[in-house]
C-alpha positions as CSV (number, residue, x, y, z in Angstrom):
1,X,24.2,-12.1,7.8
2,X,22.1,-14.9,6.3
3,X,21.5,-16.7,3.1
4,X,18.7,-18.7,1.4
5,X,19.6,-21.2,-1.2
6,X,17.1,-21.3,-4.0
7,X,18.8,-23.7,-6.4
8,X,21.4,-26.5,-6.4
9,X,24.6,-25.1,-7.8
10,X,28.3,-25.7,-8.2
11,X,30.2,-28.6,-9.7
12,X,28.4,-32.0,-9.8
13,X,31.6,-34.2,-9.5
14,X,31.7,-37.9,-9.3
15,X,30.8,-39.6,-12.6
16,X,29.8,-36.2,-14.1
17,X,33.2,-34.7,-13.5
18,X,33.4,-30.9,-13.8
19,X,29.8,-30.6,-15.1
20,X,27.9,-27.7,-13.4
21,X,24.4,-27.8,-12.2
22,X,22.0,-26.0,-14.5
23,X,21.2,-22.4,-13.3
24,X,18.0,-22.0,-15.2
25,X,16.8,-18.7,-13.8
26,X,20.0,-17.0,-14.9
27,X,19.1,-17.4,-18.5
28,X,15.3,-17.6,-18.4
29,X,13.6,-14.7,-20.2
30,X,11.6,-13.3,-17.3
31,X,12.9,-12.2,-13.8
32,X,11.0,-10.4,-11.1
33,X,13.0,-7.9,-9.0
34,X,12.6,-8.3,-5.2
35,X,10.6,-5.8,-3.2
36,X,11.4,-4.4,0.3
37,X,8.7,-2.9,2.5
38,X,9.1,-2.1,6.2
39,X,12.0,-4.6,6.7
40,X,10.3,-7.4,4.7
41,X,11.8,-8.9,1.6
42,X,9.4,-10.2,-1.1
43,X,10.8,-12.3,-3.9
44,X,9.6,-14.7,-6.5
45,X,11.0,-18.2,-6.8
46,X,11.4,-19.9,-10.2
47,X,10.8,-23.6,-10.9
48,X,13.9,-25.6,-11.8
49,X,13.8,-27.3,-14.2
50,X,11.1,-25.6,-16.4
51,X,10.0,-22.1,-16.9
52,X,7.3,-21.9,-14.2
53,X,7.0,-20.2,-10.9
54,X,7.1,-21.8,-7.4
55,X,5.6,-18.8,-5.6
56,X,6.2,-15.6,-3.6
57,X,8.3,-15.6,-0.4
58,X,8.1,-13.0,2.4
59,X,11.2,-12.9,4.5
60,X,12.4,-10.8,7.5
61,X,15.3,-8.9,5.9
62,X,17.2,-8.8,9.2
63,X,17.0,-12.4,10.3
64,X,16.1,-14.3,7.1
65,X,13.1,-15.9,8.8
66,X,10.3,-16.7,6.3
67,X,7.1,-15.0,7.4
68,X,4.8,-16.4,4.8
69,X,4.8,-18.1,1.4
70,X,2.1,-18.1,-1.3
71,X,2.2,-20.5,-4.3
72,X,2.1,-19.1,-7.8
73,X,-1.5,-20.2,-8.2
74,X,-2.4,-18.3,-5.0
75,X,-1.0,-15.0,-6.1
76,X,-2.4,-15.3,-9.6
77,X,-5.8,-14.2,-8.3
78,X,-9.1,-15.5,-9.5
79,X,-8.7,-16.3,-13.2
80,X,-5.2,-14.8,-13.1
81,X,-1.7,-16.0,-13.9
82,X,0.0,-18.9,-12.2
83,X,2.4,-21.7,-12.9
84,X,4.4,-20.9,-16.0
85,X,2.7,-17.5,-16.7
86,X,4.8,-14.4,-16.2
87,X,4.3,-12.7,-12.8
88,X,4.5,-8.9,-12.5
89,X,5.0,-8.2,-8.8
90,X,5.1,-4.7,-7.4
91,X,4.8,-3.0,-4.0
92,X,2.6,-0.1,-3.1
93,X,2.6,2.2,-0.1
94,X,-0.7,4.1,-0.1
95,X,-1.4,7.2,2.0
96,X,-4.9,6.5,3.3
97,X,-6.2,9.8,4.7
98,X,-9.8,9.4,5.8
99,X,-12.1,11.1,8.2
100,X,-11.3,8.8,11.1
101,X,-8.1,7.1,9.9
102,X,-4.7,8.4,8.8
103,X,-1.5,6.6,7.8
104,X,0.1,4.4,5.2
105,X,-1.1,0.9,4.0
106,X,1.2,-1.6,2.2
107,X,0.1,-3.8,-0.6
108,X,1.7,-6.3,-3.0
109,X,0.3,-6.3,-6.6
110,X,0.4,-8.9,-9.3
111,X,-0.2,-7.5,-12.8
112,X,-0.9,-10.7,-14.6
113,X,-4.0,-11.6,-16.6
114,X,-6.0,-9.7,-13.9
115,X,-4.6,-7.1,-11.5
116,X,-4.7,-8.3,-7.9
117,X,-3.9,-6.6,-4.7
118,X,-2.6,-8.5,-1.6
119,X,-2.0,-7.5,2.0
120,X,1.7,-7.0,2.4
121,X,1.5,-8.2,6.0
122,X,-0.2,-11.6,5.5
123,X,-0.1,-12.2,1.7
124,X,-3.9,-12.6,1.6
125,X,-5.8,-11.4,-1.5
126,X,-7.7,-8.2,-1.0
127,X,-9.4,-7.6,-4.4
128,X,-9.0,-8.2,-8.1
129,X,-9.4,-5.8,-11.0
130,X,-10.7,-7.3,-14.2
131,X,-10.6,-6.2,-17.9
132,X,-7.2,-4.6,-18.3
133,X,-6.1,-4.3,-21.9
134,X,-3.5,-6.8,-23.1
135,X,-0.6,-4.8,-24.6
136,X,3.1,-5.4,-25.1
137,X,5.9,-3.9,-23.1
138,X,8.6,-5.2,-25.4
139,X,10.8,-2.6,-27.1
140,X,11.1,-4.5,-30.4
141,X,7.3,-4.9,-30.8
142,X,5.9,-2.8,-33.7
143,X,2.4,-1.3,-33.9
144,X,-0.7,-1.8,-32.0
145,X,-1.1,-1.4,-28.2
146,X,1.9,-0.8,-25.9
147,X,1.5,-0.9,-22.2
148,X,0.9,-0.9,-19.3
149,X,3.8,1.3,-18.5
150,X,3.6,1.7,-14.8
151,X,4.4,4.4,-12.2
152,X,4.4,2.8,-8.8
153,X,4.4,4.7,-5.5
154,X,5.6,8.1,-6.5
155,X,3.1,8.9,-9.2
156,X,1.1,11.2,-7.0
157,X,1.1,12.5,-3.4
158,X,-0.9,9.5,-2.1
159,X,0.9,6.7,-3.8
160,X,-1.6,5.7,-6.5
161,X,-0.6,3.2,-9.2
162,X,-0.6,4.9,-12.6
163,X,-0.6,3.0,-15.8
164,X,-0.2,4.4,-19.3
165,X,-1.2,2.7,-22.6
166,X,-0.5,4.1,-26.1
167,X,-1.7,2.9,-29.5
168,X,0.2,4.2,-32.4
169,X,-1.9,2.4,-35.0
170,X,-5.2,3.8,-33.8
171,X,-3.7,7.0,-32.4
172,X,-4.7,7.3,-28.7
173,X,-3.0,7.6,-25.3
174,X,-4.7,6.4,-22.1
175,X,-4.0,7.0,-18.4
176,X,-5.3,4.6,-15.7
177,X,-5.3,5.4,-11.9
178,X,-5.8,2.8,-9.1
179,X,-7.4,5.4,-6.8
180,X,-9.8,6.5,-9.6
181,X,-10.7,2.9,-10.2
182,X,-11.6,2.4,-6.5
183,X,-13.7,5.5,-6.3
184,X,-15.6,4.8,-9.5
185,X,-16.3,1.3,-8.4
186,X,-18.1,2.6,-5.4
187,X,-15.1,2.4,-2.9
188,X,-13.8,5.3,-0.9
189,X,-16.2,7.9,-2.2
190,X,-15.2,10.3,0.6
191,X,-11.8,12.0,0.7
192,X,-9.0,9.4,0.3
193,X,-10.6,7.0,2.7
194,X,-9.3,3.5,1.9
195,X,-11.5,0.6,3.0
196,X,-10.1,-2.4,1.0
197,X,-13.1,-4.2,-0.6
198,X,-12.1,-7.7,0.5
199,X,-12.8,-10.3,-2.2
200,X,-14.5,-7.9,-4.6
201,X,-14.1,-7.8,-8.4
202,X,-13.6,-4.3,-9.7
203,X,-14.1,-3.0,-13.3
204,X,-10.7,-1.9,-14.7
205,X,-12.3,0.6,-17.2
206,X,-13.6,2.7,-14.3
207,X,-10.1,3.7,-13.5
208,X,-9.4,5.7,-16.7
209,X,-8.3,9.3,-16.0
210,X,-8.2,10.2,-19.7
211,X,-8.2,8.6,-23.2
212,X,-7.2,11.2,-25.8
213,X,-6.4,11.1,-29.5
214,X,-2.7,11.5,-30.6
215,X,-1.5,12.9,-33.9
216,X,-1.5,10.5,-36.8
217,X,2.0,10.4,-38.4
218,X,2.2,9.0,-42.0
219,X,4.4,5.9,-42.3
220,X,4.5,5.1,-38.6
221,X,4.7,1.4,-37.7
222,X,4.1,1.8,-34.0
223,X,4.8,3.6,-30.8
224,X,7.1,2.6,-28.0
225,X,6.1,4.0,-24.6
226,X,8.7,5.1,-22.0
227,X,8.7,7.1,-18.8
228,X,11.5,9.5,-18.1
229,X,13.8,9.0,-15.1
230,X,13.6,12.7,-14.3
231,X,10.4,13.6,-12.4
232,X,7.5,11.6,-14.0
233,X,5.8,14.7,-15.3
234,X,6.2,13.7,-19.0
235,X,5.4,10.5,-21.0
236,X,7.4,10.0,-24.1
237,X,7.1,7.6,-27.0
238,X,8.6,7.0,-30.4
239,X,7.1,6.2,-33.8
240,X,9.1,3.9,-36.0
241,X,9.2,3.8,-39.8
242,X,11.1,0.8,-41.1
243,X,9.4,0.6,-44.5
244,X,12.5,1.8,-46.4
245,X,14.8,-0.7,-44.7
246,X,16.6,2.1,-42.8
247,X,14.9,3.2,-39.6
248,X,13.6,6.7,-38.9
249,X,11.9,7.7,-35.7
250,X,9.7,10.5,-34.4
251,X,10.3,11.0,-30.7
252,X,7.3,12.5,-28.9
253,X,6.6,13.9,-25.4
254,X,3.2,14.0,-23.8
255,X,2.0,15.6,-20.5
256,X,1.6,12.9,-17.9
257,X,-1.2,15.0,-16.3
258,X,-3.6,15.4,-19.2
259,X,-1.9,13.7,-22.2
260,X,-1.5,16.7,-24.5
261,X,1.5,16.6,-26.8
262,X,4.4,18.8,-25.6
263,X,6.7,18.4,-28.6
264,X,7.9,16.0,-31.3
265,X,11.2,15.6,-33.2
266,X,12.1,13.6,-36.3
267,X,15.4,11.7,-36.6
268,X,16.3,10.0,-39.9
269,X,18.3,6.8,-40.6
270,X,19.6,6.6,-37.1
271,X,19.9,2.8,-36.6
272,X,21.3,-0.2,-38.4
273,X,18.9,-1.3,-41.2
274,X,16.6,-4.1,-39.9
275,X,17.1,-3.4,-36.3
276,X,14.0,-2.8,-34.2
277,X,15.2,-3.6,-30.7
278,X,15.5,-0.2,-29.0
279,X,13.8,2.0,-26.5
280,X,14.5,5.5,-25.0
281,X,14.7,6.3,-21.4
282,X,16.0,9.4,-19.6
283,X,15.2,13.0,-19.0
284,X,12.9,14.6,-21.5
285,X,14.0,18.1,-22.4
286,X,12.7,20.0,-25.4
287,X,13.1,17.4,-28.0
288,X,16.5,18.6,-29.2
289,X,19.2,16.3,-30.2
290,X,21.8,15.6,-27.4
291,X,24.0,13.2,-29.3
292,X,24.6,12.3,-33.0
293,X,24.6,8.7,-34.2
294,X,27.7,6.9,-33.0
295,X,29.1,3.5,-33.5
296,X,28.5,2.1,-30.0
297,X,24.8,2.9,-30.1
298,X,24.2,6.0,-27.9
299,X,21.7,8.3,-29.6
300,X,19.4,11.1,-28.5
301,X,18.0,10.3,-25.0
302,X,19.1,6.7,-24.3
303,X,21.3,3.7,-24.7
304,X,20.5,1.4,-27.5
């Protein structure tokens, strides 16, 4: 129907012969999936050459017409990410049921240094949330804080954004809720009434639904946090013990509602010695083993 060319491609020709043009984004370490809301396509453009961002495009998905464009600096938010800093773009459809108003509202979020909400219609900044913890979402990272692990859109009946953090070193699990954050910052104190606080700076810590202590397991090097693809009612994580040179893990499941531990299971020497790059995703049952260790890397609940 239509196409938009982001980068020069193909064979150079001439004095350069069969040399291809460099397709940097194909191999760069960070890529942002596109978002579609109400017939509009939102996608990030990478800078070539280099590892920075050009900005965010909003395009009519039917005609290809560009409706608006925001530079990377514009969507970074006040004090937020921009340029070469990684962007984390998500869409939100929020059910705003108030006393005099009913219906859905659409937002684009950037989870960079700060968490910033934008109007999906115009791309204009609505508000920024400051003070979110800085964790890692990399499966090979060991110890310390892991997160945010995000549930977008379907986390509850009104479309709140839910974020989980877990710290296997200090033994705690935290749940953050965007609607809780708004209410506790003095916004929308009645029902689900949503009046976006244009230009306001909100305190991230006021969005915490719970922060509970998790069991301390001897020898653990860290937790990896994952969310099951089943129904979102459980949060699961794994501890990793690589102190002996052959990995052992403890796989744990927690209630997404209140954080209490549902079950834990130990698995010994299940990976190649020295390997730490793995993460589990999939339905969380009762912690029982589904597969034994096999040569091509499928084990328990996920694909290695």
